[in-house]
C-alpha positions as CSV (number, residue, x, y, z in Angstrom):
1,M,146.0,1.1,-24.9
2,C,144.1,3.0,-22.2
3,T,140.5,4.3,-22.7
4,Q,139.3,6.3,-19.7
5,K,136.7,8.8,-18.6
6,T,137.1,11.4,-15.9
7,G,134.5,13.1,-13.8
8,S,134.5,15.8,-11.1
9,L,132.4,17.9,-8.9
10,T,133.5,20.1,-5.9
11,G,135.4,17.7,-3.6
12,I,134.7,14.6,-5.8
13,S,136.9,13.1,-8.6
14,S,136.7,9.9,-10.5
15,L,138.5,8.0,-13.2
16,S,137.3,4.8,-14.8
17,G,138.3,2.9,-17.9
18,Y,140.0,0.0,-19.6
19,V,143.7,-0.6,-20.0
20,D,145.8,-3.3,-21.6
21,T,148.8,-4.3,-19.4
22,A,152.3,-4.4,-20.8
23,N,151.8,-8.0,-21.9
24,G,148.3,-7.4,-23.4
25,R,146.1,-8.4,-20.5
26,P,142.8,-6.3,-20.5
27,L,141.8,-4.7,-17.2
28,V,138.8,-2.6,-16.1
29,F,139.4,0.0,-13.3
30,S,137.5,2.6,-11.4
31,M,138.6,5.1,-8.8
32,L,136.3,7.5,-6.9
33,T,137.7,10.0,-4.4
34,N,135.2,11.9,-2.2
35,N,135.6,14.7,0.3
36,F,139.3,15.1,-0.3
37,V,141.1,18.0,1.5
38,V,144.1,18.3,-0.8
39,P,144.2,20.3,-4.0
40,S,142.4,18.5,-6.9
41,A,145.7,18.5,-8.9
42,K,147.0,16.0,-6.3
43,I,144.0,13.7,-6.9
44,K,144.4,14.0,-10.7
45,E,148.1,13.0,-10.3
46,L,147.1,10.0,-8.2
47,E,144.5,9.0,-10.9
48,D,147.2,9.2,-13.6
49,R,149.6,7.2,-11.6
50,L,147.0,4.5,-11.1
51,A,146.4,4.2,-14.9
52,V,150.1,4.1,-15.6
53,A,150.7,1.5,-12.9
54,L,148.0,-0.8,-14.3
55,A,149.3,-0.4,-17.8
56,E,152.8,-1.3,-16.7
57,C,151.6,-4.4,-14.7
58,G,152.3,-7.8,-16.0
59,A,150.0,-10.9,-16.1
60,Q,150.6,-11.7,-12.4
61,T,147.6,-12.0,-10.1
62,T,148.5,-8.9,-8.2
63,C,150.6,-5.9,-9.3
64,D,153.2,-4.4,-7.1
């Protein structure tokens, strides 16, 4: 399960939330991007990839 909240202003984008990993470990995450020079769609794609990577992560100390 992933519960998240997005936010954006010109040149600023954020994503924060809670996600359960593949084996049920709860994680809290937050990403803030400021002064980016790429299209905002690229930043949103990166935020989505972050949430998916965390959800697919196991119970290891670090996730690859």
